[in-house]
VOGU-3710 file (C-alpha; in Angstrom, 3 decimals, decimal comma):
1> maerskvskp> 11,184/0,027/-47,386  8,880/-2,746/-48,483  5,859/-1,846/-50,419  2,675/-2,579/-48,367  0,701/-5,352/-49,953  -2,933/-5,988/-49,915  -4,116/-8,419/-47,204  -7,113/-10,522/-46,545  -7,331/-9,474/-42,857  -8,591/-6,193/-41,385
11> mvqeeesnfm> -6,397/-3,196/-41,831  -5,491/-3,146/-38,104  -4,009/-6,595/-38,395  -2,148/-5,629/-41,600  -0,589/-2,672/-39,855  0,111/-4,821/-36,906  2,072/-7,299/-39,049  4,072/-4,603/-40,690  4,831/-3,009/-37,347  6,203/-6,242/-36,029
21> ikvatfvvdr> 8,391/-6,676/-39,120  9,780/-3,234/-38,540  10,521/-3,916/-34,806  12,055/-7,167/-35,614  14,245/-5,706/-38,366  15,347/-3,026/-35,871  16,282/-5,505/-33,162  18,223/-7,904/-35,468  20,077/-5,101/-37,347  20,841/-3,327/-34,080
31> rnlfflifgi> 22,093/-6,377/-32,288  25,436/-4,931/-31,304  23,671/-2,079/-29,597  21,644/-4,520/-27,604  24,700/-6,668/-26,816  26,291/-3,427/-25,345  23,157/-2,490/-23,314  22,881/-6,132/-22,036  26,458/-6,231/-21,063  26,312/-2,906/-19,014
41> vmifcaiasg> 22,892/-3,977/-17,351  24,338/-7,403/-16,375  27,479/-5,907/-14,825  25,161/-3,531/-12,683  22,905/-6,411/-11,776  25,766/-8,822/-10,887  26,976/-6,140/-8,388  23,411/-5,047/-7,232  22,537/-8,723/-6,516  24,829/-8,735/-3,524
51> mvkvenslpa> 23,102/-5,619/-1,984  19,662/-7,113/-1,947  18,222/-7,460/1,701  16,514/-10,535/2,545  13,776/-10,892/5,195  13,951/-14,345/6,958  10,951/-13,978/9,157  7,505/-15,077/8,012  5,457/-13,085/10,589  7,029/-9,980/9,038
61> ylpdsfetsr> 4,617/-10,399/6,227  1,532/-10,539/8,313  -0,886/-7,586/7,633  -0,115/-4,557/9,745  -3,431/-4,786/11,521  -2,823/-8,201/12,867  -1,877/-8,711/16,579  1,485/-10,345/15,624  2,524/-7,407/13,539  1,552/-4,873/15,889
71> gldlmeeqyt> 2,967/-6,693/18,910  6,391/-7,209/17,157  6,553/-3,542/16,333  5,732/-2,670/19,947  8,311/-5,020/21,377  11,016/-3,701/18,998  10,290/-0,303/20,230  9,743/-0,974/23,997  12,288/-3,651/24,864  15,946/-4,641/24,318
81> tygsakimvs> 16,577/-8,183/23,173  19,898/-9,565/24,168  21,829/-12,183/22,293  21,089/-15,631/23,700  21,944/-19,237/22,859  21,159/-22,714/24,090  24,247/-25,001/24,084  23,715/-28,779/24,764  26,845/-30,796/25,739  26,269/-34,597/25,418
91> nivykdaevl> 28,041/-37,415/27,162  29,065/-35,385/30,208  28,712/-35,993/33,893  27,122/-33,297/36,036  30,279/-32,234/37,834  32,057/-31,551/34,672  29,142/-29,681/33,250  29,001/-27,448/36,317  32,845/-26,633/35,788  31,920/-25,752/32,122
101> sdkiaerddi> 28,974/-23,525/33,344  31,242/-21,586/35,758  33,815/-21,163/33,068  31,469/-19,767/30,500  29,953/-17,398/33,256  33,391/-16,011/33,927  33,496/-14,500/30,405  33,227/-10,767/30,292  30,589/-10,905/27,437  28,144/-13,056/29,437
111> tmvsfdetad> 25,616/-11,795/31,706  23,870/-14,840/32,811  24,186/-18,654/32,479  21,352/-20,814/33,617  22,262/-24,281/34,685  21,337/-26,580/37,552  20,570/-30,106/38,534  16,840/-30,018/37,284  15,725/-31,989/34,345  15,393/-28,704/32,564
121> hynnfsalfd> 19,169/-28,371/32,350  20,792/-31,804/33,063  19,110/-35,055/31,694  20,390/-38,271/30,198  24,040/-37,328/30,773  23,439/-34,088/28,674  23,769/-30,611/30,045  21,924/-27,630/28,566  23,324/-24,150/29,224  21,049/-21,037/28,659
131> itfkyedtde> 23,413/-18,300/27,866  22,606/-14,602/27,748  25,251/-12,109/26,453  25,558/-8,537/27,511  25,122/-7,369/23,859  21,988/-7,106/21,735  21,206/-10,069/19,414  22,134/-7,978/16,471  25,496/-7,007/17,800  28,329/-8,787/16,168
141> raleglaeik> 30,139/-9,111/19,400  27,452/-11,503/20,632  28,077/-13,805/17,607  31,827/-13,483/18,172  31,361/-14,542/21,708  29,260/-17,526/20,771  31,945/-18,540/18,196  34,646/-18,391/21,046  32,466/-20,472/23,284  32,048/-23,121/20,668
151> emladydifv> 35,676/-23,181/20,178  36,292/-23,588/23,759  33,930/-26,634/23,897  35,435/-27,983/20,618  36,459/-31,204/22,417  32,816/-32,041/23,500  29,667/-33,067/21,595  27,883/-29,903/21,372  24,710/-28,697/19,717  23,847/-25,085/19,510
161> stsmgnqqad> 20,483/-23,490/18,978  20,276/-19,582/18,545  18,132/-17,014/16,802  21,236/-14,706/16,431  22,821/-14,380/12,923  21,558/-15,818/9,842  22,462/-19,626/10,207  19,240/-20,779/8,852  19,380/-18,265/5,882  22,920/-19,265/5,132
171> aiaremqvvs> 22,124/-22,976/5,157  19,133/-22,473/2,762  21,384/-20,265/0,463  23,927/-23,075/0,240  21,138/-25,633/-0,408  19,740/-23,531/-3,128  23,183/-23,302/-4,827  23,298/-27,010/-5,101  19,617/-27,075/-6,466  20,481/-24,333/-8,997
181> alvvvivlav> 23,509/-26,263/-10,272  21,537/-29,512/-10,475  18,739/-27,716/-12,429  21,226/-26,432/-14,954  22,463/-29,949/-15,445  18,822/-31,102/-15,890  18,089/-28,311/-18,366  21,209/-29,226/-20,400  20,091/-32,893/-20,435  16,574/-32,032/-21,465
191> llitsqtyae> 17,736/-29,655/-24,241  20,291/-32,231/-25,649  17,450/-34,665/-25,889  14,824/-32,297/-27,247  16,920/-30,045/-29,484  17,589/-30,360/-33,181  20,986/-28,735/-33,248  23,685/-28,761/-30,548  24,677/-25,082/-31,155  21,083/-23,815/-30,106
201> ipvllitfga> 21,869/-24,924/-26,521  24,361/-22,149/-25,739  21,871/-19,621/-27,240  19,159/-20,813/-24,837  21,443/-20,874/-21,944  23,036/-17,493/-22,532  19,504/-15,990/-23,092  18,233/-17,499/-19,800  21,429/-16,692/-17,933  21,117/-12,970/-18,794
211> aavmsagtnf> 17,508/-13,041/-17,681  18,418/-14,703/-14,330  21,333/-12,237/-13,546  18,904/-9,223/-14,337  16,217/-10,829/-12,250  18,600/-11,128/-9,222  20,071/-7,703/-9,600  16,817/-5,958/-10,048  15,485/-7,212/-6,724  17,629/-4,334/-5,407
221> ilgtisfvsd> 15,032/-2,038/-6,537  12,461/-3,801/-4,328  14,531/-3,129/-1,255  13,874/-6,222/0,662  12,570/-9,570/-0,540  11,483/-12,667/1,382  13,874/-15,704/1,916  11,300/-17,756/-0,038  11,420/-15,411/-3,094  15,170/-15,236/-2,866
231> svtivlqlal> 15,631/-19,013/-2,824  13,302/-20,257/-5,580  12,747/-17,310/-8,056  15,736/-18,168/-10,280  14,963/-21,883/-10,335  11,286/-21,315/-11,173  12,150/-18,590/-13,659  14,240/-21,119/-15,507  11,562/-23,682/-15,518  8,706/-21,285/-16,316
241> sidyavifcn> 10,306/-19,062/-18,951  12,973/-21,058/-20,868  10,017/-22,303/-22,843  9,752/-18,841/-24,518  13,236/-19,226/-25,705  12,582/-22,658/-27,032  9,441/-21,372/-28,953  11,430/-18,620/-30,628  14,234/-20,897/-31,565  11,904/-23,476/-33,106
251> rykeeheslp> 10,138/-20,728/-34,942  13,596/-19,533/-36,319  14,472/-23,058/-37,363  11,159/-23,366/-39,210  11,720/-19,986/-41,058  15,379/-20,944/-41,666  14,251/-23,788/-43,912  13,325/-21,321/-46,622  14,992/-18,143/-45,676  18,606/-17,047/-44,961
261> ireadiials> 19,610/-16,718/-41,341  18,920/-12,874/-41,107  15,569/-12,938/-42,839  14,549/-16,012/-40,953  15,538/-14,338/-37,784  13,560/-11,308/-38,594  10,380/-13,129/-39,658  10,617/-15,504/-36,751  10,891/-12,568/-34,279  7,926/-10,783/-35,840
271> kaipeissss> 5,839/-13,918/-35,270  7,264/-14,980/-31,906  6,590/-11,617/-30,151  2,680/-11,805/-30,158  2,849/-15,579/-29,838  5,181/-15,732/-26,804  3,636/-12,608/-25,157  0,204/-14,283/-25,380  1,563/-17,493/-23,840  3,171/-15,596/-21,004
281> lttigglvam> -0,101/-13,961/-19,999  -1,520/-17,167/-18,596  1,489/-17,625/-16,368  1,430/-13,968/-15,273  -2,279/-14,081/-14,779  -1,881/-17,140/-12,295  0,776/-15,189/-10,484  -1,250/-12,019/-10,279  -3,596/-13,811/-7,975  -0,887/-14,115/-5,297
291> mfmqfgigrd> -0,582/-10,219/-5,126  -4,139/-10,234/-3,451  -3,127/-12,348/-0,560  -3,270/-10,714/2,980  -0,240/-12,613/3,745  2,479/-10,313/2,248  4,852/-13,151/1,114  2,411/-14,022/-1,575  2,647/-10,444/-2,993  6,464/-10,545/-2,638
301> maiclikail> 6,752/-13,747/-4,618  4,401/-12,704/-7,336  6,331/-9,301/-7,863  9,599/-11,366/-8,066  8,394/-14,098/-10,315  6,423/-11,667/-12,749  9,454/-9,452/-12,937  11,580/-12,421/-13,726  9,186/-13,586/-16,416  9,101/-10,079/-18,009
311> lslisvfllm> 12,957/-10,000/-17,997  13,037/-13,475/-19,585  10,742/-11,998/-22,391  13,054/-9,087/-22,786  16,113/-11,312/-23,101  14,286/-13,501/-25,713  13,035/-10,565/-27,762  16,155/-8,166/-27,656  19,155/-10,443/-26,868  18,379/-13,845/-28,551
321> pglliifgpw> 17,851/-12,554/-32,011  21,513/-11,328/-32,106  22,693/-14,567/-30,615  20,901/-16,492/-33,380  22,786/-14,409/-35,942  26,088/-15,350/-34,324  25,294/-19,030/-33,667  23,199/-19,529/-36,889  25,977/-20,865/-39,095  26,919/-23,235/-36,138
331> mdktkhksfv> 23,392/-24,486/-35,795  23,338/-25,410/-39,452  26,590/-27,386/-38,899  25,522/-29,113/-35,772  22,064/-30,481/-36,748  21,140/-33,855/-35,362  18,166/-36,045/-35,085  15,616/-35,333/-32,552  15,524/-37,958/-29,685  11,813/-37,167/-29,021
341> pkipfvgkld> 9,769/-40,008/-30,663  6,438/-39,668/-32,316  3,636/-40,954/-30,054  0,722/-42,014/-32,388  -0,287/-44,758/-29,866  -1,289/-42,046/-27,440  -3,503/-40,314/-29,910  -5,042/-43,639/-30,782  -5,592/-44,500/-27,195  -7,144/-41,107/-26,521
351> ystrfivppv> -9,650/-41,454/-29,523  -10,559/-45,064/-28,424  -11,304/-44,128/-24,880  -13,091/-40,704/-25,525  -16,311/-41,939/-24,120  -14,844/-43,593/-21,101  -12,196/-41,207/-19,804  -14,177/-37,961/-19,293  -16,855/-39,301/-16,837  -14,120/-41,275/-14,971
361> fvatiiiafm> -12,164/-37,927/-14,793  -15,191/-36,035/-13,505  -15,767/-38,586/-10,863  -11,932/-38,576/-9,889  -11,822/-34,824/-9,478  -14,916/-34,653/-7,380  -13,389/-37,274/-4,978  -10,105/-35,332/-5,107  -11,763/-32,225/-4,317  -13,366/-33,702/-1,231
371> iqnkcpfvyg> -10,154/-35,303/-0,184  -7,942/-32,144/-0,602  -10,444/-30,079/1,431  -9,072/-32,098/4,331  -5,418/-31,445/3,633  -3,380/-31,334/6,794  -2,358/-27,696/6,617  -0,023/-26,326/9,324  0,993/-22,768/10,013  4,527/-23,399/11,566
381> ysdietpikn> 7,558/-25,515/10,913  7,420/-27,676/14,192  5,167/-30,355/12,473  6,784/-30,376/9,093  9,172/-33,256/8,017  11,825/-32,276/5,372  13,967/-34,716/3,452  17,139/-33,210/4,772  18,013/-31,251/7,848  20,605/-28,536/8,436
391> etqiaselis> 22,789/-28,287/11,492  20,605/-25,766/13,151  17,534/-27,932/12,824  19,334/-30,989/13,992  20,615/-29,115/17,136  17,157/-27,726/17,895  15,519/-31,193/17,541  18,127/-32,976/19,740  17,660/-30,338/22,364  13,842/-30,694/22,283
401> etfgdnnfva> 14,116/-34,546/22,434  16,323/-34,318/25,451  14,889/-31,488/27,475  11,520/-31,082/26,060  9,996/-28,279/23,752  9,801/-24,742/25,163  6,808/-23,012/23,826  6,219/-19,630/25,351  4,369/-16,412/24,477  5,033/-12,829/25,631
411> vnipagnyek> 2,146/-11,035/27,214  2,506/-7,256/26,747  0,522/-5,221/29,379  0,429/-1,727/30,270  3,485/-0,783/32,457  3,449/0,866/35,830  1,581/-1,517/38,248  3,643/-4,351/39,791  0,647/-5,442/41,913  -1,600/-6,012/38,910
421> ekrliqsyle> 1,202/-7,847/37,136  1,813/-10,150/40,086  -1,995/-11,101/40,355  -2,056/-11,744/36,562  0,995/-13,892/36,834  -0,844/-15,929/39,564  -3,929/-16,298/37,466  -1,932/-17,733/34,579  -0,069/-20,052/36,881  -3,479/-21,474/37,987
431> cpevksvqgl> -4,120/-22,663/34,404  -3,197/-26,187/33,598  -2,102/-25,212/30,162  0,725/-22,982/31,865  4,078/-24,611/32,761  5,643/-21,468/34,287  5,459/-17,744/34,114  8,268/-15,158/34,322  8,037/-11,502/34,838  9,488/-8,669/36,725
441> anieamdgyc> 6,922/-9,299/39,503  8,019/-12,866/40,269  11,796/-12,927/39,354  13,767/-13,578/42,500  16,453/-10,974/43,029  18,209/-11,146/46,434  17,545/-13,158/49,655  14,125/-14,207/48,596  12,887/-10,897/47,323  11,481/-10,563/43,861
451> ladrltvref> 12,357/-7,655/41,647  9,065/-5,993/41,979  8,620/-6,530/45,686  7,931/-3,325/47,522  10,415/-2,651/50,434  10,328/-0,202/53,203  13,395/1,838/54,100  14,412/-0,681/56,869  13,961/-3,736/54,604  16,089/-2,037/51,987
461> selleldyek> 18,897/-0,931/54,250  19,085/-4,578/55,684  18,967/-6,167/52,411  21,899/-4,176/50,922  23,515/-3,696/54,474  23,229/-0,043/53,851  23,367/2,605/56,581  19,813/3,293/57,804  20,195/7,023/57,704  21,470/6,786/54,128
471> aellymayav> 18,697/4,622/53,242  16,060/7,216/54,696  17,669/9,969/52,762  17,764/7,870/49,579  13,985/7,030/50,102  13,224/10,852/50,619  15,107/11,763/47,478  13,340/8,996/45,459  9,857/10,271/46,714  10,697/13,872/45,749
481> ndknyaklvn> 12,078/12,714/42,313  8,992/10,646/41,738  6,646/13,417/43,051  5,215/11,071/45,543  4,937/13,705/48,392  1,535/12,474/49,470  2,940/9,083/50,345  5,186/10,600/52,988  2,255/11,933/55,062  1,976/8,702/56,953
491> glstyrvali> 5,618/8,620/57,680  8,747/7,410/55,915  8,599/4,098/57,728  5,478/2,887/55,799  6,586/4,272/52,409  7,378/1,262/50,097  9,337/1,187/46,764  9,937/-1,609/44,378  13,307/-3,269/44,864  14,178/-2,954/41,185
501> dmvmflhdev> 13,350/0,824/41,143  15,276/1,558/44,289  18,332/-0,423/43,200  18,340/1,438/39,853  17,847/4,839/41,575  20,642/4,198/44,115  23,012/3,321/41,357  22,249/6,496/39,459  22,830/8,471/42,699  26,099/6,954/43,250
511> eegyvtleds> 27,225/7,392/39,652  26,318/11,049/39,931  28,199/11,542/43,218  25,278/12,254/45,520  25,675/9,046/47,465  29,098/7,461/48,347  29,507/3,774/49,282  32,394/1,583/50,401  34,117/-0,322/47,613  32,709/-3,703/48,640
521> mkeklddaye> 29,236/-2,269/48,916  29,612/-0,529/45,451  30,704/-3,687/43,957  27,689/-5,590/45,224  25,301/-2,706/44,043  27,015/-2,736/40,566  26,509/-6,509/40,193  22,766/-6,189/41,253  22,260/-3,176/39,077  23,758/-5,027/36,060
531> qmniakkqlq> 21,483/-8,097/36,523  18,470/-6,003/37,176  19,044/-3,445/34,287  19,255/-6,312/31,821  16,025/-7,909/33,191  14,299/-4,507/33,111  15,290/-3,678/29,509  14,108/-7,104/28,418  10,748/-7,018/30,442  9,826/-3,312/30,889
541> gedysrilvy> 9,555/-0,447/28,466  8,269/3,090/28,740  4,664/2,174/28,170  4,438/-1,593/28,322  5,744/-4,575/30,346  5,911/-8,106/29,236  5,652/-11,420/31,109  6,801/-14,780/29,536  4,315/-17,533/29,750  5,569/-21,004/29,071
551> lnlpeegeet> 2,912/-23,359/27,785  2,253/-27,090/28,233  0,742/-26,880/24,637  2,177/-27,584/21,194  3,043/-24,528/19,059  -0,206/-24,872/16,972  -3,485/-26,597/17,203  -7,155/-25,673/18,079  -6,482/-26,243/21,860  -3,509/-23,863/21,748
561> fkfldkmhti> -5,448/-21,275/19,641  -8,412/-21,425/22,080  -6,166/-20,814/25,125  -4,495/-17,749/23,427  -7,922/-16,196/23,337  -8,383/-17,156/27,066  -5,151/-15,404/27,884  -6,620/-12,226/26,469  -9,637/-12,653/28,554  -7,725/-13,263/31,741
571> anryydgeif> -5,425/-10,192/31,160  -8,507/-7,978/30,461  -9,636/-8,603/34,105  -6,853/-6,471/35,318  -6,088/-4,069/32,396  -8,189/-1,703/30,323  -5,477/-0,912/27,806  -4,632/-3,016/24,776  -3,072/-6,453/25,418  -0,621/-8,079/23,000
581> vigestsqyd> 0,131/-11,797/23,227  3,077/-12,516/20,921  4,842/-15,760/20,100  5,236/-18,547/17,612  1,743/-19,768/18,537  0,254/-16,304/18,095  1,949/-15,939/14,710  0,526/-19,289/13,566  -2,864/-18,372/14,810  -2,799/-15,227/12,718
591> lqktfsrdnt> -1,488/-17,062/9,785  -4,536/-19,432/10,071  -6,810/-16,426/10,073  -5,258/-15,204/6,704  -5,623/-18,672/5,054  -9,250/-19,126/4,445  -9,629/-15,679/2,942  -6,451/-15,918/0,904  -7,309/-19,321/-0,427  -10,672/-18,188/-1,757
601> vvtvisilav> -9,169/-14,958/-3,283  -6,174/-16,721/-4,975  -8,413/-19,548/-6,349  -10,922/-17,135/-7,820  -8,541/-14,532/-9,247  -6,158/-17,064/-10,724  -9,094/-18,864/-12,431  -10,590/-15,447/-13,630  -7,269/-14,053/-14,941  -6,531/-17,390/-16,933
611> lvvllftfks> -10,103/-17,461/-18,106  -10,056/-13,995/-19,619  -6,734/-14,776/-21,442  -8,055/-18,046/-22,796  -11,395/-16,278/-23,747  -9,579/-13,993/-26,109  -7,117/-16,542/-27,205  -9,833/-19,144/-28,456  -12,698/-16,782/-28,859  -14,882/-19,489/-27,357
621> agmpvllilv> -16,740/-19,517/-24,036  -16,618/-23,278/-23,849  -12,927/-23,845/-24,488  -11,556/-21,903/-21,476  -14,013/-23,793/-19,083  -12,772/-27,222/-20,323  -9,124/-26,227/-20,009  -9,470/-24,731/-16,591  -11,423/-27,813/-15,473  -8,570/-30,042/-16,437
631> iegaiwinfa> -5,864/-27,838/-14,670  -7,964/-27,061/-11,537  -8,598/-30,901/-11,510  -4,876/-31,424/-11,494  -4,464/-29,034/-8,542  -7,088/-31,002/-6,526  -5,540/-34,276/-7,215  -2,051/-32,830/-6,467  -3,294/-31,702/-2,949  -5,129/-34,910/-2,250
641> fptiqqdnif> -1,829/-36,764/-1,926  -0,756/-34,953/1,294  -4,273/-35,874/2,803  -3,955/-39,488/1,794  -0,305/-39,722/2,879  -1,130/-37,638/6,184  1,963/-35,419/5,356  1,654/-32,032/7,017  1,958/-29,188/4,458  2,609/-25,627/5,047
651> fmtylivssi> -0,378/-23,496/4,201  1,575/-21,091/1,986  2,438/-23,951/-0,242  -0,990/-24,443/-1,368  -1,681/-20,673/-2,023  1,580/-20,360/-4,188  1,592/-23,698/-5,948  -1,962/-23,379/-7,040  -1,242/-20,116/-8,615  1,836/-21,216/-10,476
661> qmganidyai> 0,325/-24,458/-11,504  -2,777/-22,844/-12,898  -0,720/-20,242/-14,659  2,123/-22,346/-16,061  0,517/-25,725/-16,711  -2,361/-24,244/-18,652  0,093/-23,652/-21,386  0,286/-27,391/-22,069  -3,417/-27,605/-22,552  -3,349/-24,542/-24,822
671> visgrfmelk> -0,788/-26,246/-27,111  -2,928/-29,307/-27,619  -6,223/-27,461/-27,818  -5,042/-24,936/-30,333  -3,603/-27,590/-32,694  -6,705/-29,827/-32,390  -8,977/-26,971/-33,281  -6,768/-26,023/-36,205  -6,946/-29,734/-37,513  -10,255/-31,090/-36,684
681> dkmshedaii> -12,167/-29,589/-39,771  -9,337/-30,667/-42,108  -9,207/-34,328/-41,363  -11,130/-36,927/-39,263  -11,051/-36,379/-35,525  -8,928/-39,621/-35,002  -6,356/-38,399/-37,454  -6,522/-34,897/-35,931  -5,928/-35,990/-32,329  -3,046/-38,298/-33,471
691> etmnfafpti> -1,426/-35,487/-35,240  -2,056/-33,015/-32,484  -0,351/-35,321/-29,912  2,616/-35,916/-32,143  2,957/-32,160/-32,519  2,427/-31,150/-28,870  4,567/-33,871/-27,245  8,039/-32,325/-27,821  6,864/-28,954/-26,421  5,070/-30,454/-23,373
701> itsgsmlala> 7,921/-32,813/-22,638  10,461/-30,112/-22,951  8,871/-27,471/-20,825  7,073/-29,876/-18,363  10,060/-32,114/-17,612  12,178/-28,905/-16,660  9,463/-27,632/-14,357  8,818/-30,960/-12,716  12,475/-31,767/-12,224  13,243/-28,337/-10,887
711> gisigmltsd> 10,444/-28,645/-8,409  11,454/-32,192/-7,378  15,041/-30,946/-6,797  13,929/-28,087/-4,631  11,747/-30,495/-2,632  14,434/-33,050/-2,091  17,350/-30,775/-1,350  16,266/-27,955/1,013  15,667/-28,188/4,701  13,249/-25,333/4,934
721> gaicgigqci> 9,617/-26,539/5,385  7,945/-23,835/3,141  10,445/-24,025/0,198  10,610/-27,789/0,445  6,723/-27,984/0,200  6,699/-25,587/-2,732  9,088/-27,603/-4,683  7,418/-30,985/-3,826  3,971/-29,865/-4,936  5,177/-28,096/-8,047
731> grgtiisiil> 7,056/-31,202/-9,208  4,194/-33,533/-8,460  1,538/-31,245/-9,764  3,476/-30,604/-13,067  3,679/-34,396/-13,644  -0,083/-34,761/-12,841  -0,915/-31,860/-15,286  1,180/-33,465/-18,042  -0,628/-36,870/-17,484  -4,013/-35,112/-17,639
741> vmfvlpqill> -3,350/-32,974/-20,791  -2,000/-36,101/-22,461  -4,592/-38,696/-21,475  -7,666/-36,785/-20,453  -7,876/-33,461/-22,242  -7,894/-35,109/-25,793  -10,994/-37,013/-24,868  -12,650/-33,974/-23,461  -11,830/-32,078/-26,652  -13,187/-34,909/-28,773
751> igakiidkts> -16,574/-35,036/-27,181  -16,678/-31,399/-26,521  -15,828/-30,154/-30,048  -19,499/-29,246/-30,805  -19,899/-27,334/-27,552  -16,747/-25,429/-28,280  -17,860/-24,494/-31,867  -21,500/-23,544/-30,594  -19,926/-21,095/-27,939  -17,491/-19,575/-30,422
761> fevsvplvme> -17,822/-15,946/-30,934  -15,227/-15,356/-33,430  -16,349/-12,874/-36,205  -15,917/-14,109/-39,707  -13,760/-12,118/-41,878  -14,886/-11,788/-45,569  -12,491/-13,317/-47,939  -10,556/-10,765/-50,130  -9,042/-11,679/-53,346  -5,130/-11,197/-53,177
771> rdrglmridg> -3,945/-9,743/-56,539  -0,137/-9,039/-56,460  2,943/-9,875/-58,381  6,674/-9,914/-57,706  8,644/-11,484/-54,892  6,132/-12,698/-52,302  5,932/-15,113/-49,442  2,641/-16,987/-48,675  1,900/-18,660/-45,395  -1,550/-20,145/-44,673
781> tiegqingti> -4,469/-22,063/-46,286  -5,370/-20,547/-49,693  -7,577/-21,213/-52,592  -6,840/-19,608/-55,998  -4,474/-19,549/-58,859  -0,708/-19,226/-58,719  -0,078/-19,913/-62,394  -2,281/-22,906/-61,950  -5,168/-23,759/-59,383  -3,977/-24,610/-55,834
791> igevhavvrg> -5,888/-25,469/-52,778  -4,059/-26,341/-49,438  -1,538/-25,295/-46,976  1,319/-23,463/-48,591  4,647/-22,207/-47,255  6,435/-20,858/-50,207  8,288/-17,977/-51,798  6,629/-16,942/-55,070  7,931/-14,788/-57,806  4,986/-13,974/-60,202
801> dvrafiqsgn> 1,262/-13,193/-60,068  -0,837/-14,177/-57,105  -4,611/-14,240/-57,335  -5,914/-16,236/-54,289  -8,335/-16,228/-51,390  -6,384/-16,367/-48,162  -8,659/-18,517/-45,880  -6,164/-18,305/-42,923  -2,651/-17,049/-42,387  -1,253/-14,056/-44,300
811> aerldstrlk> 0,447/-13,056/-47,573  3,104/-10,285/-47,568  5,518/-8,741/-49,910  9,190/-9,320/-49,247  11,592/-6,448/-49,635  13,844/-7,747/-52,429  15,870/-4,636/-52,252  17,438/-5,595/-48,946  18,207/-9,049/-50,079  21,639/-9,716/-51,504
821> aedldkllns> 21,720/-11,409/-54,935  23,200/-14,608/-53,498  20,734/-14,649/-50,646  17,776/-14,186/-53,101  19,123/-17,145/-55,281  19,356/-19,331/-52,245  15,797/-18,248/-51,153  14,387/-19,028/-54,433  16,307/-22,427/-54,906  15,127/-23,460/-51,446
831> nkkgev> 11,494/-23,116/-52,578  11,592/-24,432/-56,118  8,292/-26,226/-55,628  6,559/-22,833/-54,937  8,227/-20,964/-57,815  6,189/-19,831/-60,720
//
């Protein structure tokens, strides 16, 4: 083991440095063990990724206390939802459409086909068939039946809209595969341009590939993730975290200039671990803010992305060191000139405009803040335009254009009183906002009677052509079974029972053998029972009944949301129990309620989280404020664009993108600020800012271009409104952030340098004289004698006596016993200028 040398920093930092060297040495020397572990984990994750459940419903992530969540749970418990589909056949005359309708209705798996001459089902030489299957919407037989019907209509121009299956999710998955492939090409292109050796590219790609596979596989632990997280996590992981691998690789190449591969790898890893971990904290800090959203999809995305970043760190720290050992010789042989140019003109421009740009920037972000406050947020997909559309969206839009939109809500009321239900239906029908209402109390069943109409014995016997005496016995049995003896006091002739209840009761009696009917009568009863049973299962549960209210209003908007409140008020006139109004409009109303609170929480927490990280990074109160001002300004400018362009944007996009933009883009500002603060006291401010921009540009253009192009790719190649908006805004926001940190932040640093210095709280460390001899490596600014007086920046390996003040950096003894003789010669020969 190496002998511990005296250092100029506090003892804790010395022990920390030595600890990192030990950790790095262990990782590098045990690389084969880590290769084996990663191989096993990746095989498991590759298998587990196929078992991850994906939730495709946004309302599923609303808080449990919200009406939509409670109502959906109630409806799932109380009712049966049968498979259904809308099939539009274009370019067809009515008679042919009628033939098709009858043909579909003859199928054994179909319980109902709605089609008539009204404009709701036949318009502009197009027919619309509303089909209901005998099976629940989750039953594979319903999907198989729909596939057979589509095959039967293959010779026609058909468009199918259905909620069965995962057509939308499957379409998004196919689109994201294309996006992922494109992003890989983008990353390759960026790395080819910005790298210094060709062989480092496979190192970076293997490292990220392992992280991506582990990220996808470990989602299995979470049980179920949202379709948004499932779609964009890997792409964003690549853009957000490949920068960590680039930082480590660059550190390795820097160390390898004076050290052999193994030693360079160890030293680089020991320095990269704290450096990269610190860098990742700002990104994680921004993402943590999403975990405090009421809307659960924010927490879902935050967990998935934070996990993805942590796994990227693990891949960089444990897998990449071994890859550098393997690919190190090839990296030496495949060096090439970097294609990233120096940009001194940017630094000169920044210096010359230092008194002009900051006030212009402040005025710009104030205006941007006011504009983005009016951003046209929407809470559903109906008003969002996406660059591409999948087959399901195209079919739904064509059906809506031809037959109009069908916006309906389900009003859930306490069951058991058909008279109240009928009066409620009539009250809703009197509202101009209502197109139609459908419930058990007003669905026509037979010969003008509705399902909930109460019939006497004679009326029932005449309707079903049933023997009157049998009908009397049946009514008496029903009354006894229902414990309604009191109602028989006035005579059986005045006793009334709802048609649906009596048909269901008669069918049960026939099935149990208590009542016998002729074959023709039994067939008629069976048909009536089947239709009524399906209607009852869909509209009546043990405790609640529901009526479907079709609105003349759009899915969202202030007028719609106000009428939803009015619907509650109307229902409360008739019922004392809790009322649930559930539908797309209600879901969007609830989402609107979460937004104002979530917006404030996400903004405040993301700023505070990043502020804390920056505070301890720069040890200055002024610096974090300036950096956050620049990135928050970039966020405001980003979301001013949709307002100016009048492009509707899904509300969730703002919450997610603002967190990611704050957490990820702040790194660009940190690179520039850290370098400038290091140089500003060593040279003129003009030279410092020029050197800073030359230094920072390769890092910013590498990381920034990946994130921007990944976002743009997502925004251009997906048909989902939420995912599309996230991609577009991340791409645009990253470009804005790059522009601001390149052409605004430098000017702010130049004129704010004094403020930063005055708000610094870093404790000065007394200078300690280093006295040591032997094989040593010195990194940092020193003042003292190394067989001669030296003042300046030193990166050297020294054999001999060292007596010097270490003003910054560190000095450490190298373990010469672990270096081979030839490696030692190479090490010394590569540092002849530093030899004594």
